[in-house]
C-alpha positions as CSV (number, residue, x, y, z in Angstrom):
1,X,18.1,-24.3,-16.2
2,X,19.2,-22.7,-13.1
3,X,17.4,-19.5,-11.8
4,X,19.3,-16.6,-10.7
5,X,18.2,-14.4,-7.8
6,X,17.5,-10.8,-8.9
7,X,15.9,-7.7,-6.8
8,X,12.8,-7.5,-9.1
9,X,10.3,-9.8,-8.1
10,X,7.7,-11.2,-10.4
11,X,4.9,-9.0,-11.4
12,X,1.5,-9.8,-9.7
13,X,-1.3,-10.6,-12.1
14,X,-3.8,-8.0,-12.7
15,X,-6.9,-8.5,-10.5
16,X,-9.9,-7.1,-12.1
17,X,-12.1,-4.4,-10.5
18,X,-15.3,-5.4,-8.9
19,X,-18.4,-3.1,-8.8
20,X,-20.2,-3.1,-5.3
21,X,-23.3,-1.8,-4.8
22,X,-24.4,-1.2,-1.2
23,X,-27.1,0.5,1.2
24,X,-25.5,2.5,3.7
25,X,-27.5,3.1,7.3
26,X,-28.3,6.7,7.6
27,X,-26.0,7.4,10.4
28,X,-23.0,5.9,8.4
29,X,-24.1,8.0,5.4
30,X,-24.1,11.2,7.4
31,X,-20.8,10.2,8.6
32,X,-19.3,9.9,5.6
33,X,-20.7,13.2,4.2
34,X,-19.2,14.8,7.3
35,X,-15.7,13.2,6.5
36,X,-16.0,14.4,2.7
37,X,-16.2,17.9,4.0
38,X,-13.3,17.5,6.6
39,X,-11.3,15.8,3.6
40,X,-12.1,18.8,1.4
41,X,-11.2,21.3,4.3
42,X,-8.0,19.6,5.0
43,X,-6.6,19.1,1.4
44,X,-8.4,21.9,-0.5
45,X,-10.3,19.5,-2.8
46,X,-13.4,17.5,-2.6
47,X,-13.5,13.7,-2.9
48,X,-16.2,11.7,-4.5
49,X,-18.0,9.2,-2.4
50,X,-16.4,6.0,-4.0
51,X,-13.0,7.3,-4.1
52,X,-13.5,8.2,-0.2
53,X,-14.8,4.8,0.5
54,X,-12.1,3.1,-1.4
55,X,-9.4,5.0,0.3
56,X,-10.9,4.2,3.7
57,X,-11.2,0.5,2.9
58,X,-7.3,0.3,1.6
59,X,-6.1,2.1,4.5
60,X,-8.2,0.0,7.0
61,X,-6.8,-3.2,5.4
62,X,-3.0,-1.8,5.5
63,X,-3.5,-1.1,9.1
64,X,-4.9,-4.4,10.1
65,X,-1.7,-6.3,11.3
66,X,-3.5,-9.6,11.4
67,X,-4.7,-9.2,7.8
68,X,-1.3,-8.2,6.7
69,X,0.2,-11.0,8.3
70,X,-2.2,-13.5,6.7
71,X,-1.5,-11.9,3.1
72,X,2.0,-12.2,3.7
73,X,1.9,-15.9,4.1
74,X,-0.9,-16.5,1.6
75,X,-0.3,-18.3,-1.5
76,X,-2.2,-16.6,-4.4
77,X,-4.9,-18.8,-5.6
78,X,-5.0,-19.3,-9.3
79,X,-8.3,-18.3,-10.9
80,X,-9.7,-16.9,-7.6
81,X,-11.3,-13.9,-9.1
82,X,-12.8,-15.9,-12.2
83,X,-14.1,-18.2,-9.3
84,X,-16.1,-15.3,-7.6
85,X,-17.2,-13.9,-11.0
86,X,-18.6,-17.2,-11.9
87,X,-21.0,-17.4,-8.7
88,X,-22.2,-14.1,-9.4
89,X,-20.6,-12.1,-6.6
90,X,-19.7,-9.1,-8.8
91,X,-23.4,-7.7,-9.1
92,X,-24.7,-8.6,-5.6
93,X,-25.9,-5.7,-3.7
94,X,-24.6,-5.6,0.0
95,X,-27.8,-4.7,2.0
96,X,-27.2,-5.2,5.7
97,X,-31.2,-5.2,6.6
98,X,-30.9,-2.3,8.7
């Protein structure tokens, strides 16, 4: 059977969410609180800390040209998310030892 070319690309498989616990150094925690206040002032609504951190990480990764170039050339690994979960990474706290 011949495949025809259509504009709609194959849908990406859903990647399950991952819960991350981390301890923030005091200065970074204070900076994030200040940023939350600035966000509320700029947008007229408050934002919860997890949503703020998620937005910052998404924007950082989207703006990193080297990372984006790698993502465009990377082939999706089958079962990559289940491999991480089987190694217990989902529940590992991130403590930078500061």
